[in-house]
C-alpha positions in Angstrom: 38.0 13.9 53.5 37.3 17.3 53.7 36.1 19.5 56.7 35.4 23.2 57.4 34.5 24.4 61.3 34.3 21.6 62.7 32.3 19.0 59.8 34.1 16.5 58.2 32.9 14.3 55.6 34.3 11.2 55.3 33.3 8.4 51.7 33.9 5.1 53.2 35.5 2.8 50.6 33.9 -1.0 51.5 34.7 -3.7 49.0 32.2 -6.6 48.4 32.9 -9.8 46.7 30.0 -12.4 45.8 31.5 -15.0 43.1 33.7 -13.9 40.6 31.7 -10.2 41.0 33.9 -7.5 43.2 32.6 -4.0 43.4 33.7 -1.1 46.0 30.7 1.1 47.4 31.2 4.3 49.0 28.9 5.3 52.0 29.4 8.4 53.5 29.9 9.5 57.3 29.4 13.4 58.2 30.7 14.6 62.1 30.2 17.4 63.1 30.8 18.6 67.4 26.6 17.8 67.8 26.1 14.8 65.1 27.5 11.7 63.9 25.4 11.3 60.1 25.6 8.1 58.2 24.1 7.8 54.7 23.7 4.5 53.2 25.0 1.1 54.9 25.9 -0.9 52.4 25.9 -4.9 52.7 25.5 -7.0 55.6 29.5 -8.7 54.8 30.6 -5.2 54.4 29.3 -4.3 58.1 32.8 -4.9 59.5 35.0 -2.8 57.3 31.9 0.0 58.2 32.4 -0.7 61.5 36.2 -0.5 61.8 36.1 2.9 59.6 34.5 4.5 62.3 36.8 2.9 65.0 39.8 4.1 62.9 37.7 7.9 62.9 38.1 7.2 66.6 34.1 7.3 66.8 32.0 4.8 68.2 28.4 3.2 67.2 26.7 5.1 70.5 27.8 8.5 68.9 25.8 7.9 66.1 22.7 10.5 65.6 21.3 9.7 62.1 21.4 7.0 59.0 20.0 8.6 56.3 19.1 6.5 53.3 19.3 7.3 49.4 17.1 4.4 48.2 15.8 0.7 48.9 18.3 -1.0 46.8 20.6 -4.3 48.6 23.9 -2.4 48.2 22.6 0.6 50.2 20.1 -0.5 52.8 20.7 -4.2 53.4 22.8 -3.9 56.7 20.4 -1.0 57.8 18.7 -3.8 60.3 21.9 -4.4 61.7 23.2 -1.0 61.8 19.8 0.2 63.4 20.3 -3.0 66.1 24.4 -1.4 67.1 22.9 2.0 67.0 19.2 2.3 68.6 19.5 5.5 69.3 20.0 7.0 65.7 17.0 8.4 63.8 16.3 6.4 60.2 15.6 8.7 57.1 14.3 8.3 53.7 12.4 10.0 51.0 8.4 9.5 52.1 8.0 7.5 48.6 10.8 4.8 49.3 9.5 4.2 53.0 6.9 1.6 52.5 9.2 -0.5 50.9 12.1 0.4 53.3 9.8 -0.9 55.9 8.4 -4.0 54.3 5.0 -2.3 53.5 5.2 -3.5 50.2 7.8 -4.8 47.9 10.5 -2.9 46.5 11.1 -1.5 43.0 13.5 -3.3 43.2 12.2 -6.5 44.2 9.4 -6.6 41.6 11.6 -5.3 38.8 13.7 -8.3 39.3 10.5 -10.7 39.7 9.4 -9.3 35.9 12.6 -9.7 34.9 12.5 -13.2 36.1 9.6 -14.0 33.9 10.6 -12.4 30.8 14.1 -14.7 31.4 12.4 -18.2 30.6 13.9 -18.9 28.0 17.2 -17.8 29.2 20.5 -20.2 29.8 20.5 -21.9 33.3 22.4 -20.0 34.5 21.5 -16.7 34.2 18.1 -17.5 35.3 19.2 -19.0 38.6 21.1 -15.7 38.9 18.5 -13.8 38.9 16.3 -16.0 41.2 19.4 -15.5 43.4 18.9 -11.8 43.5 15.4 -11.9 44.2 15.9 -14.3 47.3 18.7 -11.7 48.0 16.0 -8.8 48.0 13.6 -10.6 49.9 15.4 -11.7 52.3 16.6 -8.2 53.4 15.3 -7.3 57.1 13.1 -4.7 57.2 12.9 -1.9 60.0 11.1 1.2 60.9 11.8 4.6 59.6 11.6 7.0 62.2 11.4 10.0 59.9 10.2 10.5 56.2 11.8 13.7 54.4 10.7 15.6 51.1 13.1 17.8 48.7 14.5 20.3 50.5 14.5 18.9 54.6 16.9 19.8 56.4 18.3 16.8 58.6 20.6 17.5 61.9 20.8 21.0 60.9 23.6 19.5 58.0 22.0 17.8 55.2 19.2 18.6 53.1 17.8 16.7 51.1 17.5 16.7 47.5 14.2 15.0 45.8 16.0 12.9 42.8 13.5 10.0 41.6 14.3 8.2 38.7 16.4 5.4 39.6 13.7 4.8 42.5 10.7 6.9 42.7 12.0 8.2 46.0 15.6 8.5 45.1 17.5 10.8 47.4 20.2 12.5 47.0 21.9 14.7 50.3 23.6 18.6 50.2 25.7 19.8 52.4 25.8 23.5 51.8 28.8 24.4 54.5 31.1 22.4 52.0 29.0 22.0 48.8 29.7 18.3 49.2 26.9 16.5 47.0 26.4 13.2 48.2 24.6 11.5 45.2 23.6 8.2 45.9 22.9 6.6 42.4 21.7 9.7 41.0 24.8 9.5 39.5 28.0 7.2 38.9 31.6 8.3 38.6 33.4 6.4 35.7 37.6 5.6 36.0 38.2 8.3 33.7 36.5 10.6 36.2 33.3 11.1 33.9 29.6 11.0 35.2 26.5 9.2 34.0 23.4 8.0 35.6 23.9 4.3 37.5 23.0 1.6 35.8 20.2 3.0 32.8 19.0 -0.2 32.1 17.9 -0.6 35.4 16.6 2.9 36.0 13.1 2.7 36.5 12.6 6.0 35.2 15.4 7.3 32.8 13.5 10.4 32.1 13.2 11.2 35.8 16.6 10.3 36.2 18.0 12.6 33.4 15.5 15.5 34.9 17.2 14.8 38.7 20.7 15.2 36.6 19.7 18.7 35.3 18.4 19.4 39.2 21.6 18.7 40.6 23.9 20.2 38.3 22.4 23.5 39.4 23.7 23.3 42.6 27.6 25.3 43.3 30.0 21.6 44.1 32.9 21.3 45.4 32.6 17.5 45.7 31.0 15.1 44.5 30.8 11.4 46.1 28.9 8.9 44.2 27.8 5.4 45.7 29.4 4.4 42.8 32.9 5.6 41.4 33.7 7.5 44.7 35.0 11.3 44.9 35.3 14.0 42.1 36.7 17.3 42.9 37.7 19.7 40.3 35.9 20.5 36.9 32.2 19.2 38.2 30.5 22.0 36.1 32.1 20.3 33.6 31.5 17.1 33.6 27.8 17.4 34.2 27.4 19.4 31.3 28.8 16.4 29.5 26.7 14.1 31.1 23.6 16.3 30.2 24.6 16.6 26.2 25.6 13.1 26.4 21.7 12.2 27.3 20.2 14.8 25.8 21.9 13.7 22.2 21.7 10.2 22.5 18.5 9.8 24.5 16.5 12.4 24.3 16.8 13.8 20.7 
């Protein structure tokens, strides 16, 4: 958690377990004297943990003023409809390019990718095919909701967050920057590894790796004292060096 002049930024670790798979995700709560903003909402199964975190912060869901979505992936938005029902007063923000899928007007990029991959797995073992089919079913079951506000690059939200367009992971992926505390909420533009190095999130599933790399270079230009990644949590100190190492890695290994 970091704070500055009545502005508090809290990364909330939520644990999701499915079968033998366990992961920790990190939605972020940004609180000012006038706003309570939630960046990404997590899985439906992790919603009780999120609500518990709000209670521990001594805030009520009725105080939620905004929900900012980084992109349409199930681990980021499955609980969106439930949160919107619990806090109908909250505005919902997402990038213009991400809104059609988030609202259910078109299939999400991830669903299209998964369906394509399933066709390619027709000769794979039964367990792999079953996992892929289950993933598709979960994507199709996400309850969709209207997005109240479209953002673009540099849109200011609640006088607190700046939207930073970071396409690559999806075409409308958006990170959020808090200038007052020099905090970057990266979403899936970047992940923090166990050894505190940085990487592009799931390169094998990133829809446009070149765009994702350019987004990393764009983020590296920001002054960042605190980096919050949905996968990996918080990084403080030597952030510029960590970005430079990531840029060099992809420059030499992929974009020779």
